[in-house]
C-alpha positions in Angstrom: 19.5 -87.0 -30.9 17.5 -84.1 -29.4 15.5 -84.3 -26.2 12.1 -83.7 -27.9 12.6 -85.8 -31.0 9.3 -87.3 -32.1 7.2 -84.4 -30.6 5.3 -82.3 -33.1 3.8 -78.9 -32.3 1.2 -77.1 -34.3 1.9 -73.5 -33.5 -0.9 -71.0 -34.2 0.7 -68.2 -32.1 2.3 -65.0 -33.2 4.1 -61.9 -31.8 6.3 -63.0 -28.8 5.0 -65.0 -25.9 3.7 -68.0 -28.0 6.6 -68.0 -30.4 9.1 -67.8 -27.5 7.5 -70.9 -26.0 7.6 -72.8 -29.3 11.1 -71.7 -30.1 12.2 -73.2 -26.9 10.5 -76.5 -27.7 11.9 -76.4 -31.2 15.5 -75.8 -29.8 14.9 -78.9 -27.8 14.1 -81.0 -30.9 10.4 -80.7 -31.4 9.1 -80.4 -34.9 7.3 -77.0 -34.7 5.0 -76.2 -37.6 4.2 -72.5 -37.5 0.8 -71.7 -38.9 0.8 -68.2 -40.5 -1.7 -66.0 -42.2 -1.2 -66.1 -46.0 0.2 -62.9 -47.4 1.4 -61.3 -44.2 2.2 -64.0 -41.6 3.3 -63.3 -38.1 2.9 -59.6 -37.3 6.5 -59.4 -36.2 7.8 -60.1 -39.7 7.1 -56.4 -40.4 8.3 -55.0 -37.0 11.3 -53.2 -38.2 13.7 -51.8 -39.0 16.1 -53.4 -38.4 15.6 -55.9 -41.2 17.8 -58.7 -42.5 19.9 -57.4 -45.4 20.4 -59.3 -48.6 23.8 -59.9 -50.3 23.6 -56.4 -51.9 23.0 -54.8 -48.5 19.3 -54.0 -49.1 16.6 -54.5 -46.5 14.6 -57.7 -47.0 11.1 -58.3 -45.6 12.5 -60.3 -42.6 12.5 -58.2 -39.4 15.2 -58.9 -36.8 12.3 -59.1 -34.2 10.8 -62.1 -36.1 14.2 -63.8 -36.6 15.0 -63.7 -32.9 11.9 -65.7 -31.9 11.3 -68.3 -34.7 14.4 -70.4 -35.3 14.1 -74.2 -35.8 10.5 -74.0 -37.1 8.7 -74.7 -40.3 6.3 -72.2 -41.8 3.0 -73.2 -43.3 0.5 -70.6 -44.5 -3.1 -71.4 -43.5 -6.1 -69.0 -43.3 -7.9 -70.3 -40.2 -10.7 -67.7 -40.8 -11.8 -69.7 -43.8 -13.6 -73.0 -43.4 -11.1 -74.7 -45.7 -8.2 -73.5 -43.5 -10.0 -74.7 -40.3 -10.5 -78.1 -41.9 -6.8 -78.2 -42.8 -5.8 -77.6 -39.2 -8.1 -80.4 -38.0 -6.6 -82.6 -40.6 -3.1 -81.8 -39.4 -4.0 -82.3 -35.8 -3.8 -86.1 -35.5 -0.2 -85.8 -36.5 0.7 -83.4 -33.7 1.1 -83.7 -30.0 0.8 -80.0 -29.0 -1.3 -77.1 -30.2 -0.4 -73.6 -29.1 -2.5 -70.5 -29.8 -2.6 -66.9 -28.4 -5.9 -65.6 -29.9 -8.4 -63.6 -27.8 -10.7 -65.7 -25.7 -13.6 -67.0 -27.9 -11.8 -66.6 -31.2 -10.8 -70.2 -31.5 -14.3 -71.4 -30.6 -15.7 -69.4 -33.5 -13.3 -71.3 -35.8 -14.1 -74.6 -34.3 -10.5 -74.9 -33.1 -11.0 -74.4 -29.3 -9.7 -76.8 -26.7 -12.8 -78.9 -26.3 -13.2 -79.3 -30.0 -9.6 -80.4 -30.7 -9.4 -82.6 -27.6 -12.4 -84.4 -28.9 -10.5 -85.1 -32.1 -7.3 -86.1 -30.2 -7.8 -86.9 -26.5 -4.1 -87.0 -25.8 -3.5 -83.5 -27.2 -1.7 -80.8 -25.1 -3.6 -77.6 -26.0 -1.9 -74.4 -24.7 -3.7 -71.0 -24.8 -1.8 -67.9 -24.1 -3.7 -64.7 -23.5 -3.3 -61.4 -21.6 -5.7 -62.2 -18.8 -6.6 -65.9 -19.0 -9.7 -67.9 -19.9 -11.6 -66.8 -16.8 -12.2 -63.7 -14.7 -13.7 -60.3 -15.5 -10.8 -59.3 -17.9 -10.8 -62.5 -19.9 -12.1 -60.8 -23.1 -9.6 -57.9 -23.0 -6.6 -57.8 -25.3 -3.5 -57.9 -23.2 -0.1 -56.6 -24.2 3.2 -56.8 -22.4 3.5 -53.0 -21.8 0.1 -52.8 -20.3 0.6 -55.9 -18.2 3.9 -54.6 -16.8 1.9 -51.7 -15.5 -1.1 -53.6 -14.3 1.0 -56.4 -12.7 3.0 -54.0 -10.5 6.3 -54.2 -12.3 6.4 -50.6 -13.3 5.6 -49.5 -9.8 8.9 -51.0 -8.6 11.0 -50.2 -11.7 12.7 -46.9 -12.3 14.5 -44.2 -10.2 13.1 -43.3 -6.8 10.3 -40.8 -6.9 12.1 -38.5 -4.5 14.9 -38.3 -7.0 12.6 -37.4 -9.9 11.8 -41.0 -11.0 8.5 -42.3 -12.4 7.0 -45.4 -13.9 9.4 -47.3 -16.1 9.0 -50.4 -18.2 11.7 -53.0 -18.6 13.7 -52.7 -21.8 12.5 -56.0 -23.2 9.0 -57.6 -23.1 9.6 -59.6 -19.9 5.9 -60.5 -19.3 5.8 -62.0 -22.8 9.1 -63.8 -22.4 8.4 -65.2 -18.9 4.9 -66.3 -20.1 6.5 -68.1 -23.0 9.0 -69.9 -20.7 6.2 -70.8 -18.2 4.2 -72.1 -21.2 7.1 -74.4 -22.3 7.5 -75.8 -18.8 3.7 -76.5 -18.6 3.7 -78.1 -22.0 6.6 -80.4 -21.0 4.7 -81.4 -17.8 1.5 -82.0 -19.7 3.3 -84.1 -22.3 4.7 -86.3 -19.5 1.2 -86.8 -18.2 -0.2 -87.6 -21.6 2.5 -90.1 -22.3 1.8 -91.9 -19.0 -2.0 -91.8 -19.1 -3.1 -90.9 -22.7 -4.9 -87.9 -21.3 -4.4 -84.5 -22.8 -5.4 -81.2 -21.3 -5.9 -77.5 -21.7 -3.2 -75.2 -20.4 -4.4 -71.7 -19.6 -1.5 -69.2 -19.5 -2.0 -65.5 -18.8 0.5 -62.6 -19.1 -1.0 -60.9 -16.0 -0.8 -64.1 -13.9 2.9 -64.5 -14.9 3.7 -60.9 -14.2 2.2 -61.2 -10.7 4.2 -64.4 -10.1 7.3 -62.5 -11.3 7.0 -60.1 -8.4 8.8 -62.8 -6.5 10.3 -61.5 -3.2 8.6 -58.2 -3.5 5.2 -59.8 -3.9 6.0 -62.2 -1.0 7.1 -59.3 1.2 3.9 -57.3 0.6 1.7 -60.3 1.3 3.6 -61.3 4.4 4.0 -57.8 5.9 3.0 -54.9 3.7 -0.7 -55.6 3.4 -1.1 -55.4 7.2 1.5 -52.6 7.8 0.5 -50.5 4.8 4.0 -50.5 3.5 3.9 -50.8 -0.3 7.2 -51.4 -2.2 8.0 -48.5 -4.5 10.7 -47.7 -7.0 14.2 -48.0 -5.7 16.2 -47.1 -8.8 19.2 -49.3 -9.1 19.2 -50.2 -5.4 17.9 -53.4 -3.8 14.9 -53.3 -1.4 16.4 -55.8 1.1 20.2 -55.8 0.6 22.8 -53.0 1.1 25.1 -52.2 -0.7 23.5 -53.7 -3.8 23.3 -51.0 -6.4 25.0 -48.9 -9.1 27.7 -46.5 -8.0 29.5 -43.8 -10.0 33.2 -44.3 -10.2 36.1 -42.2 -11.5 36.2 -41.7 -15.3 38.5 -43.9 -17.3 41.9 -42.3 -18.0 41.3 -42.5 -21.8 37.8 -40.9 -21.4 38.3 -38.0 -19.1 35.0 -36.2 -18.2 32.8 -39.2 -19.1 30.7 -40.7 -16.3 31.3 -44.3 -15.5 29.7 -46.8 -13.2 30.0 -50.2 -11.5 27.4 -52.5 -10.0 28.3 -53.5 -6.4 26.3 -56.5 -5.3 27.3 -57.3 -1.7 25.2 -60.3 -0.7 26.4 -61.0 2.9 28.4 -59.6 5.8 31.6 -61.3 4.9 31.5 -59.8 1.4 30.9 -56.4 2.9 34.0 -56.8 5.2 36.1 -57.8 2.2 34.8 -54.8 0.2 35.7 -52.4 3.0 39.2 -53.9 3.1 39.6 -53.4 -0.7 38.2 -49.8 -0.3 40.6 -49.0 2.5 37.7 -48.4 4.9 37.9 -51.2 7.5 36.2 -49.0 10.1 32.9 -49.2 8.1 32.8 -53.0 8.5 33.5 -52.6 12.3 30.8 -50.0 12.7 27.9 -51.7 14.5 25.4 -49.8 12.3 26.8 -51.5 9.2 28.2 -54.8 10.4 25.1 -56.7 9.4 22.8 -56.5 6.4 19.9 -55.7 8.6 21.8 -52.7 10.0 23.0 -51.6 6.6 19.4 -51.6 5.3 18.2 -49.7 8.3 21.0 -47.2 8.0 21.1 -47.1 4.2 20.7 -43.2 4.1 23.9 -42.9 6.1 26.0 -45.6 4.5 25.3 -45.1 0.8 26.6 -41.5 0.7 29.8 -42.7 2.4 30.2 -45.4 -0.2 29.5 -43.0 -3.1 32.4 -40.8 -2.1 34.7 -43.8 -1.8 33.7 -45.4 -5.1 34.5 -42.2 -7.0 38.2 -42.4 -6.1 39.0 -45.2 -8.5 38.2 -46.2 -12.1 35.9 -48.9 -13.1 38.8 -51.1 -14.3 40.6 -50.7 -11.0 37.5 -51.5 -8.9 36.5 -54.5 -11.0 40.0 -56.0 -10.8 40.3 -55.5 -7.1 36.8 -56.7 -6.2 37.1 -59.8 -8.4 40.4 -60.7 -6.6 38.7 -60.2 -3.3 35.6 -62.3 -4.4 33.2 -59.4 -4.0 30.4 -59.5 -6.5 30.7 -56.5 -8.9 30.3 -55.9 -12.6 30.2 -53.3 -15.4 27.1 -51.9 -17.2 27.7 -53.1 -20.7 26.2 -51.8 -24.0 25.0 -54.5 -26.4 28.3 -54.0 -28.3 30.2 -54.8 -25.1 27.9 -57.8 -24.4 28.6 -59.5 -27.8 32.3 -58.6 -27.7 32.6 -60.1 -24.2 35.0 -63.1 -24.1 32.7 -65.0 -21.7 29.7 -64.5 -24.0 31.7 -65.6 -26.9 33.2 -68.6 -25.1 29.7 -69.8 -24.2 28.6 -69.7 -27.9 25.9 -67.1 -27.3 26.3 -65.7 -30.8 25.2 -68.3 -33.4 25.8 -67.8 -37.1 23.3 -69.6 -39.4 24.6 -70.4 -42.9 21.4 -71.9 -44.2 19.0 -69.0 -44.4 17.6 -68.5 -47.9 18.4 -64.8 -47.8 21.7 -64.8 -46.0 24.7 -67.2 -45.8 25.8 -65.8 -42.4 22.7 -64.8 -40.3 23.9 -64.0 -36.7 21.4 -64.7 -34.0 21.4 -64.9 -30.2 21.9 -68.6 -29.4 19.8 -70.7 -27.1 21.2 -70.7 -23.5 20.1 -74.3 -23.0 23.2 -76.6 -22.8 22.3 -80.2 -22.4 25.2 -82.6 -22.5 23.5 -85.7 -23.9 20.8 -84.0 -26.0 22.1 -80.7 -27.3 19.8 -78.2 -28.8 19.1 -78.4 -32.5 20.2 -75.7 -35.1 19.2 -77.1 -38.4 16.3 -74.8 -39.3 16.9 -71.1 -39.6 13.9 -68.8 -39.1 11.6 -69.6 -42.1 10.4 -67.5 -44.9 6.6 -67.0 -44.9 5.1 -70.3 -46.1 8.5 -71.8 -46.9 7.4 -75.3 -45.8 3.7 -75.3 -46.8 4.1 -77.9 -49.6 6.7 -79.9 -47.7 4.5 -80.3 -44.6 1.3 -81.0 -46.4 2.9 -83.6 -48.6 4.8 -85.2 -45.7 1.9 -85.4 -43.2 -1.2 -85.5 -45.4 0.1 -87.0 -48.6 -1.1 -84.0 -50.5 -0.4 -84.1 -54.2 -0.1 -81.2 -56.7 -3.9 -81.2 -57.4 -4.7 -81.0 -53.7 -2.2 -78.2 -53.1 -3.6 -76.3 -56.1 -7.1 -76.7 -54.8 -6.1 -75.4 -51.4 -4.5 -72.3 -52.9 -7.5 -71.7 -55.2 -9.7 -71.7 -52.1 -7.4 -69.3 -50.3 -6.8 -71.8 -47.5 -3.0 -71.6 -47.9 
């Protein structure tokens, strides 16, 4: 049994934020019916290479991007720009508990599929809209994309090397505004479902990438509001260092003996004064821990410019393997900077089952995907539906939910609705 057994989601979203939300719900057991444009489907189906390869090693039309955000769903083609497609969505709606869309503000109203219209059809419906800037405000009609939102929301102003070291604006390597918005959306949907189950009252959820990105500023946002706005101190890029903790950054270490001349690094993440003292003992520098300038984190932050060069010289004396073994033994937080090859070869990642091989995909009998990180003891995540082919479940869903026969399916196809 899965946690969301019995919950059905009609998913009209595409790209990443919406699909990431609905994939989470699907992992938890919801029946997610993905509505896709006939002929092309979700835009990310074509966002490659890389593409899934067939048995002969040839590229298929299934991009890895799409595969990574659409497991455990059923795909139904439906052209919501056509009246027949709009009618089909309204016909499916009574069989669903949640509706998710990420169209521009106003688009769904033109199709008669906006929140007021669908809530009138089903008052208990949880209707979730995901947009770049939300349903209100001066930017509401703008298209919003993760890259732009990372910049507008302040993330790129605090990401990248320090400006005095030649740095400049830098986006995060994955679309974090999309991904966080998708996760916030799944949390909001679960809360709204709880409310609907208790009261019978549905509601409209308004999720915006920019709102999420601003919320993600976390301690930096709080620090600016508490002090920076009045003092004029605006957080900037700190490279791999931490604004409030020292030493908490990347350090270069001696090259590995089997790779002489190659640069190597470790992450040192000292979180408190006791850990700093233990690090100094491992490093053979007890005097640094006794120095009043460095004995407390406040002092280390204030004297960062003095302390960090001293630590840089010390860290270069030993290899990464030496440092990681010694620091782990001393319970000082530290770690390597892994490539993706290193990540998926890591014994901890493998032990936690984070690589999941799907044998049921129509084009591959061994499709490897990153697994869900959700580990629920009593209601484990599902893994019975690999990412679908475009329209793979159209007939199945329409027969199951609407009782459509061959004649009805043929008529819908003739009308271009599916």
